[in-house]
C-alpha positions as CSV (number, residue, x, y, z in Angstrom):
1,X,-0.1,-0.3,-0.1
2,X,0.8,3.4,-0.6
3,X,3.1,5.2,2.1
4,X,1.2,8.6,3.0
5,X,4.0,10.7,4.4
6,X,6.5,9.9,1.6
7,X,7.4,11.6,-1.6
8,X,8.6,10.1,-4.7
9,X,11.4,11.0,-7.0
10,X,11.1,12.5,-10.2
11,X,10.0,10.5,-13.4
12,X,9.5,7.5,-11.5
13,X,6.1,7.5,-12.5
14,X,7.3,6.7,-16.2
15,X,8.5,3.4,-14.2
16,X,5.6,1.7,-13.6
17,X,4.1,-1.1,-11.9
18,X,7.1,-3.3,-10.8
19,X,5.7,-6.8,-11.3
20,X,6.9,-8.0,-8.0
21,X,3.9,-6.9,-6.7
22,X,5.4,-4.7,-4.3
23,X,3.4,-1.7,-2.7
24,X,5.0,1.2,-3.2
25,X,5.9,3.7,-0.9
26,X,6.1,6.4,-2.0
27,X,3.9,8.0,-4.6
28,X,3.0,11.3,-5.3
29,X,-0.1,11.1,-8.3
30,X,-2.3,8.9,-8.1
31,X,-16.0,1.3,-10.7
32,X,-19.0,-1.3,-12.7
33,X,-19.1,-5.1,-12.3
34,X,-15.5,-6.1,-14.3
35,X,-13.4,-6.2,-11.1
36,X,-10.6,-8.6,-11.7
37,X,-12.4,-9.7,-15.1
38,X,-10.7,-6.5,-16.1
39,X,-7.9,-6.7,-14.6
40,X,-7.7,-9.9,-17.0
41,X,-9.1,-8.4,-20.3
42,X,-6.0,-5.4,-19.6
43,X,-3.9,-7.8,-19.2
44,X,-4.8,-9.2,-22.8
45,X,-5.0,-6.7,-24.4
46,X,-1.9,-4.4,-23.0
47,X,0.4,-6.7,-22.7
48,X,-0.3,-8.0,-26.4
49,X,0.6,-4.3,-27.9
50,X,3.6,-3.8,-25.6
51,X,6.2,-2.1,-28.3
52,X,3.8,-0.3,-30.6
53,X,4.6,3.0,-29.8
54,X,2.0,5.1,-30.8
55,X,-0.7,2.8,-29.6
56,X,0.6,3.5,-26.7
57,X,0.3,7.2,-27.4
58,X,-3.1,7.0,-28.6
59,X,-4.4,4.6,-25.5
60,X,-2.7,7.3,-23.1
61,X,-5.0,10.0,-24.1
62,X,-8.0,7.9,-23.0
63,X,-7.4,7.6,-20.1
64,X,-8.8,9.8,-16.6
65,X,-7.4,10.3,-13.4
66,X,-8.2,11.3,-10.1
67,X,-5.8,12.0,-7.5
68,X,-7.4,10.3,-4.4
69,X,-3.9,10.6,-2.6
70,X,-3.7,14.8,-2.6
71,X,-7.7,14.4,-2.1
72,X,-7.3,12.3,1.5
73,X,-3.9,13.4,2.7
74,X,-2.4,11.6,5.3
75,X,-5.6,10.6,7.6
76,X,-5.9,7.4,5.9
77,X,-5.0,3.2,7.2
78,X,-1.6,2.9,7.7
79,X,0.8,1.4,4.8
80,X,0.7,-2.3,5.4
81,X,4.1,-3.4,2.6
82,X,3.0,-6.9,2.3
83,X,3.3,-7.4,-1.2
84,X,-0.6,-8.2,-1.1
85,X,-2.6,-5.3,-3.1
86,X,-6.5,-3.8,-2.4
87,X,-8.1,-2.5,-4.8
88,X,-11.5,-0.5,-5.1
89,X,-13.7,-1.3,-8.5
90,X,-16.7,1.1,-8.1
91,X,-19.7,0.9,-10.7
92,X,-22.1,4.3,-11.7
93,X,-25.2,4.6,-12.2
94,X,-24.9,8.0,-13.7
95,X,-28.2,8.4,-15.8
96,X,-26.3,11.1,-17.4
97,X,-25.2,11.3,-21.6
98,X,-25.5,7.9,-23.2
99,X,-27.1,6.6,-19.7
100,X,-29.8,8.4,-19.6
101,X,-32.1,5.1,-21.6
102,X,-31.7,3.9,-18.3
103,X,-33.8,6.3,-16.2
104,X,-34.5,10.7,-15.6
105,X,-30.9,11.9,-14.7
106,X,-31.2,12.7,-11.0
107,X,-28.2,15.4,-10.4
108,X,-25.8,12.8,-9.2
109,X,-24.2,9.4,-9.7
110,X,-24.0,6.6,-7.0
111,X,-21.7,3.5,-6.6
112,X,-24.4,1.1,-8.6
113,X,-21.4,-1.6,-7.5
114,X,-18.5,-1.8,-5.5
115,X,-15.9,-4.5,-4.8
116,X,-12.3,-4.9,-2.9
117,X,-10.4,-6.5,-4.9
118,X,-7.6,-8.5,-2.8
119,X,-5.0,-10.1,-4.6
120,X,-2.6,-11.5,-2.0
121,X,1.5,-11.8,-1.4
122,X,2.5,-13.5,-4.7
123,X,-0.2,-12.6,-6.5
124,X,-1.4,-15.8,-7.5
125,X,-4.8,-15.8,-5.6
126,X,-7.9,-13.4,-4.9
127,X,-10.7,-12.6,-2.6
128,X,-13.1,-10.5,-4.2
129,X,-15.9,-8.6,-1.3
130,X,-18.8,-7.1,-2.8
131,X,-20.6,-4.3,-0.3
132,X,-24.3,-3.8,-1.0
133,X,-25.1,-0.8,-2.0
134,X,-27.9,-0.5,0.5
135,X,-25.9,-0.7,3.4
136,X,-26.5,1.5,6.3
137,X,-23.0,2.5,7.0
138,X,-21.3,5.2,9.2
139,X,-20.1,7.6,6.1
140,X,-17.1,10.0,7.3
141,X,-17.1,13.7,6.0
142,X,-15.9,14.1,3.3
143,X,-15.0,17.8,0.2
144,X,-16.6,18.5,-3.1
145,X,-15.1,20.6,-5.2
146,X,-13.7,22.6,-2.3
147,X,-16.6,22.3,0.4
148,X,-17.5,20.0,3.3
149,X,-19.9,17.7,3.2
150,X,-21.0,15.6,6.5
151,X,-21.2,12.1,7.4
152,X,-23.6,10.2,8.3
153,X,-24.5,7.6,11.3
154,X,-27.1,5.8,9.1
155,X,-25.7,6.6,5.2
156,X,-26.6,4.3,2.3
157,X,-23.0,3.2,1.2
158,X,-24.2,4.6,-2.3
159,X,-24.2,7.5,-1.5
160,X,-20.1,8.6,-0.5
161,X,-19.7,8.4,-4.0
162,X,-22.8,10.7,-4.8
163,X,-21.8,13.0,-2.2
164,X,-18.5,13.3,-2.5
165,X,-17.3,11.2,-5.6
166,X,-14.4,8.8,-6.2
167,X,-12.7,10.1,-2.8
168,X,-15.4,9.6,-1.0
169,X,-16.1,6.3,-2.3
170,X,-12.5,5.7,-1.2
171,X,-12.6,6.9,2.4
172,X,-15.7,5.2,3.3
173,X,-14.2,1.8,2.4
174,X,-11.0,2.2,3.7
175,X,-13.3,3.9,6.9
176,X,-15.4,0.5,7.4
177,X,-12.6,-1.3,6.6
178,X,-9.8,-0.1,8.2
179,X,-7.4,-1.1,5.0
180,X,-6.3,1.3,2.9
181,X,-6.6,1.2,-0.6
182,X,-4.2,0.7,-3.1
183,X,-6.0,1.3,-6.6
184,X,-9.1,2.7,-7.9
185,X,-11.3,1.7,-10.9
186,X,-14.6,3.2,-12.2
187,X,-16.4,1.8,-15.2
188,X,-20.3,3.3,-15.9
189,X,-23.2,1.6,-17.6
190,X,-22.4,2.9,-21.3
191,X,-18.6,2.3,-21.3
192,X,-19.6,-1.7,-19.5
193,X,-21.4,-2.6,-22.8
194,X,-19.2,-0.9,-25.8
195,X,-16.0,-2.9,-23.6
196,X,-18.4,-6.1,-23.7
197,X,-19.3,-5.7,-27.2
198,X,-16.2,-4.9,-28.3
199,X,-14.7,-8.3,-27.1
200,X,-17.3,-10.3,-28.9
201,X,-19.4,-10.7,-26.0
202,X,-19.6,-13.2,-23.1
203,X,-20.6,-16.7,-23.0
204,X,-23.2,-18.4,-20.2
205,X,-25.8,-20.7,-19.7
206,X,-28.5,-20.3,-17.9
207,X,-30.4,-23.0,-15.9
208,X,-33.8,-21.2,-15.7
209,X,-35.5,-18.4,-17.9
210,X,-34.9,-14.7,-16.8
211,X,-37.4,-12.5,-17.3
212,X,-36.5,-8.6,-16.3
213,X,-38.8,-6.0,-17.7
214,X,-36.8,-3.1,-15.4
215,X,-33.2,-4.2,-16.6
216,X,-34.6,-5.4,-20.5
217,X,-33.1,-9.0,-20.3
218,X,-35.0,-12.2,-20.9
219,X,-33.6,-15.2,-21.6
220,X,-34.5,-19.5,-21.8
221,X,-32.9,-21.9,-20.4
222,X,-30.0,-22.4,-22.3
223,X,-26.5,-21.2,-23.7
224,X,-25.8,-17.6,-24.6
225,X,-23.0,-15.2,-25.6
226,X,-24.5,-12.1,-24.2
227,X,-24.0,-8.7,-25.9
228,X,-22.9,-6.0,-24.0
229,X,-26.6,-4.7,-23.6
230,X,-27.6,-8.3,-22.4
231,X,-24.4,-7.8,-20.4
232,X,-25.6,-5.2,-18.9
233,X,-29.0,-6.4,-18.3
234,X,-27.3,-9.2,-16.4
235,X,-25.9,-7.5,-13.9
236,X,-28.2,-5.0,-13.1
237,X,-31.1,-8.3,-12.9
238,X,-32.9,-8.3,-9.8
239,X,-36.4,-9.4,-10.4
240,X,-36.3,-11.7,-12.8
241,X,-34.7,-14.5,-11.3
242,X,-36.9,-17.2,-10.2
243,X,-36.0,-18.4,-6.6
244,X,-34.6,-14.4,-6.5
245,X,-35.6,-12.5,-3.4
246,X,-35.6,-9.7,-6.0
247,X,-33.0,-7.5,-3.6
248,X,-30.0,-6.3,-4.3
249,X,-27.8,-9.3,-2.6
250,X,-29.2,-11.7,-5.3
251,X,-28.1,-9.1,-7.7
252,X,-24.4,-9.4,-6.6
253,X,-25.0,-13.1,-7.1
254,X,-25.5,-12.9,-11.3
255,X,-22.9,-10.1,-11.1
256,X,-20.3,-12.5,-9.0
257,X,-20.8,-15.1,-11.9
258,X,-20.7,-13.1,-14.9
259,X,-17.2,-12.0,-13.3
260,X,-15.9,-15.0,-13.7
261,X,-17.1,-16.2,-17.0
262,X,-15.7,-12.8,-18.4
263,X,-12.3,-14.0,-17.0
264,X,-12.6,-17.7,-18.5
265,X,-13.5,-16.2,-21.2
266,X,-10.5,-13.6,-21.5
267,X,-8.1,-16.3,-21.1
268,X,-9.4,-18.0,-24.3
269,X,-10.5,-16.0,-27.1
270,X,-6.6,-15.1,-28.5
271,X,-7.1,-11.2,-28.6
272,X,-2.9,-11.6,-29.7
273,X,-3.7,-13.6,-32.6
274,X,-5.5,-10.6,-34.0
275,X,-4.5,-7.3,-34.3
276,X,-7.2,-5.2,-35.2
277,X,-9.5,-7.0,-32.6
278,X,-6.8,-6.4,-29.7
279,X,-6.8,-2.9,-31.2
280,X,-10.0,-2.2,-30.6
281,X,-10.6,-4.2,-27.0
282,X,-7.6,-2.1,-25.9
283,X,-8.9,0.8,-26.9
284,X,-12.1,0.6,-25.3
285,X,-11.1,-0.2,-22.3
286,X,-9.1,2.1,-21.9
287,X,-12.3,4.7,-22.4
288,X,-14.2,3.1,-20.3
289,X,-12.5,2.8,-17.3
290,X,-11.2,5.9,-14.9
291,X,-8.2,5.4,-12.4
292,X,-6.3,6.9,-9.4
293,X,-3.1,8.5,-11.1
294,X,-1.2,5.9,-9.7
295,X,-3.2,4.3,-13.1
296,X,-3.9,6.3,-15.7
297,X,-1.1,5.3,-18.3
298,X,-0.6,2.1,-19.6
299,X,2.9,1.4,-18.4
300,X,1.5,1.7,-15.1
301,X,-1.7,-0.7,-16.3
302,X,1.2,-2.5,-18.0
303,X,2.6,-3.5,-14.9
304,X,-0.6,-4.2,-12.9
305,X,-2.0,-6.6,-15.5
306,X,1.7,-8.4,-15.2
307,X,1.0,-8.7,-11.7
308,X,-2.3,-9.9,-12.5
309,X,-2.0,-12.3,-15.4
310,X,-1.7,-15.8,-13.1
311,X,-5.0,-15.7,-11.5
312,X,-7.6,-17.5,-13.2
313,X,-10.9,-17.5,-12.2
314,X,-11.0,-20.7,-9.7
315,X,-8.2,-19.1,-8.0
316,X,-10.5,-16.1,-7.0
317,X,-13.0,-16.3,-4.0
318,X,-16.1,-14.6,-4.1
319,X,-18.0,-13.4,-1.3
320,X,-20.7,-10.3,-0.4
321,X,-20.0,-8.1,3.1
322,X,-21.2,-9.8,5.5
323,X,-25.0,-7.9,6.4
324,X,-28.5,-8.5,8.3
325,X,-31.7,-6.6,6.9
326,X,-32.3,-4.0,9.1
327,X,-35.6,-4.4,11.6
328,X,-36.3,-0.4,11.2
329,X,-36.2,-0.5,6.7
330,X,-36.0,-4.0,5.2
331,X,-35.1,-2.3,2.2
332,X,-31.7,-1.9,4.0
333,X,-29.1,-4.0,5.0
334,X,-27.0,-3.5,8.3
335,X,-23.4,-5.3,9.2
336,X,-22.9,-7.8,10.3
337,X,-20.4,-6.6,13.4
338,X,-18.9,-9.8,14.4
339,X,-18.7,-11.1,10.8
340,X,-17.3,-8.5,9.1
341,X,-14.5,-7.9,11.3
342,X,-13.8,-11.0,10.4
343,X,-13.4,-10.3,7.1
344,X,-11.3,-7.2,7.1
345,X,-9.1,-8.8,9.7
346,X,-8.6,-11.7,7.4
347,X,-7.7,-9.6,4.2
348,X,-5.8,-7.4,6.2
349,X,-3.1,-10.3,7.5
350,X,-3.3,-11.3,4.0
351,X,-5.5,-14.7,4.5
352,X,-8.4,-16.8,3.2
353,X,-11.5,-15.2,4.3
354,X,-12.9,-17.4,7.3
355,X,-16.2,-20.1,6.3
356,X,-17.6,-18.7,9.4
357,X,-17.6,-14.5,7.6
358,X,-20.7,-15.7,5.9
359,X,-22.4,-18.4,7.5
360,X,-24.8,-16.5,8.9
361,X,-24.8,-13.6,6.0
362,X,-28.4,-12.5,4.1
363,X,-25.2,-11.5,2.0
364,X,-24.7,-14.4,0.0
365,X,-28.6,-16.3,0.1
366,X,-29.6,-14.5,-2.8
367,X,-31.3,-17.1,-4.4
368,X,-29.2,-16.6,-7.9
369,X,-26.2,-18.4,-7.6
370,X,-27.2,-21.6,-9.0
371,X,-29.1,-19.5,-12.2
372,X,-26.2,-18.5,-14.2
373,X,-23.3,-21.0,-15.0
């Protein structure tokens, strides 16, 4: 993790992220359900394009970075330089611009999906913790556009991004987990669709029909190659899955299944044998994401891709933050204090999340885990 007290020598950014995976101790600059699948995709397209100077220049121009370190300063969890890495990946539900077809633009975006990707020392396996957007948490004070945004003791988790942008989302995750985020990656609706389309779709199998008018998704049982629109429908659907509880918790299970399918496909489609397709996917991927400024160049993303390239879907453990339904408002959930502490303690110590942490949680009982493969 990055040290909040250090400064970095001029020009060190150009070296990228070291493939050993050790965390930087002195940085100076530094969102949808793609998570580590997105990292696998970036790995394929960027490593395949290594050495193409003008391509790098073009792709660099696509990237957008947000200086999380400058925004948060020194009031952050302690850096633990143990070779592991923590990445906050969030998805914006903004209805602005081309996203207007998914609902009215109410003037702000929320983190529709949030996942903490913990990459273990050695970078051969990872754990992903999904935070339900309706989780009630103590949101800390944040700053946006130079103005203070007061915190709240019972705020929905996804309002952190709405009121304070990416920096507030990172600060909120760090305050509830006690874990410093090394990186931040964001994807919105439109970027997600374009990325899946550029990839040629993602193959899944449904064991039962999915019919959800809200997410515009209608799939009979069987094998499907989802284009961007249907992939987006799958990761957004809550109401059309038989046996599901219609909640965000069920949707999270679908998202986690989709991510593993994406990871498997990226490693099997042979992007490196088609330069034109490789460039198209790389161009789309770099346009689709916003990162922290430690990742906002092709060189830095390539370094990250190298360090994560050995992680397969079978090496990724996905869980939902242990929660229970709120007795005051059953449409909201509350973290189970003891079990949540087990999750965060395990990641902080670079250990596997114990099964006991999610045993009594509503988070992994959404009822949709067996309907998509």
